[in-house]
N, C-alpha and C positions, 0 to 999 in steps of 0.2 A: 516395229517389233516390240512385243511386250516382254518385259523382264519379270521373271517370277522370283519372288523372295522366299527364302527358306525361313521357317519358323525357328526362332531362337529357343533355347531351353527355358521353360517356364512360361512362354508366351501363350500357349494354349490354355493354361490355368487362368491367366489374366483375362483371356477372351471369355472363358466360361464364367468367371466372376462378373465380368461386365454384362454378359447376357442375363445373368441372374438378377443383377441390380436393375436392369431395365424392366424386368418382369415384376419388380416390386418386392423381391425376396429379401433384399438387404438394405432397404431404405430406412432413413432415420424416422423415429416416431416424434411427430411435432404436436402432440396433444398437450393442452395446458397442464403445467406441473405444480402450480402454486398460486399464491395470492396475486403476484405481479402479472402473471399470464392471464388470469381471469378478470383482471380489472378491479380488484377489491380496493376499497378505500384505505388510504394510508392514515396513520396516526401522526398528523403534522405537528401536534403539540409535543409529542415524544421525540420526534425527529429534530425539532428546533432545540429542545433541551439537551439532547445528546450532542448536537453540533456545537452548542455553546460550551458544553463541558470539554469537548475536544479542543476547542480554541483556547480555553483557559489553561488546559494542560500543556498545550504546545507553547503558549506564551510564557508561563512560569518555568517550564523546563528550559527554554532558551535563556531565560534570566539566570537560572541556577548554573547552567553550563558556562555562561559568560562570567558569572561571578567567581566560579571555581578557577577558570583560566586566568583571570586578572589576579586573584589572590595567590595562585601558584607562581605567576610571573613576579609578583611583588615579593614573595617569600624567597624565591630562588635567585632572581637576578638583581633585585634592588636592595637586598640585605635586610628585609623587614623581619625575618625570623618567623617561626611557626605561630606564636601567639599573636603577633601583630597581623600576620596574614589571615588568621582565623577571624580576628576582629574586623578586618577589612572585608572579608567574605560576608559576615553577618551584616555589616553596614551597607554593602552594595545590595544585598538581598532585601533589606528593609526599605531602602530608598527606591529600589526598582519596583517592589511590590506596591509601594505608595503611588508611584508614577503610572504603573500599568493597570491599576484598578479601574 
């Protein structure tokens, strides 16, 4: 015995959209859109330059964040005071920049 199912509200619209998609009416357009899709040559020299600048920015930003945290800890918890903590910050940045170059 076959059981007939009743269509749920909105099901017929989904079926119509599915049929339209199978006919090609609503398919995605996969034509090349730019240099990467068409296989154009990359500028590797510029890519390497940008990557090295990014690494330097990340490296020195991490140094500055670490120096700020150490100087704040020295000023607040170890009783160095503002001037001494500032001097410590500059000293850590100078030594870190020398070691990271």
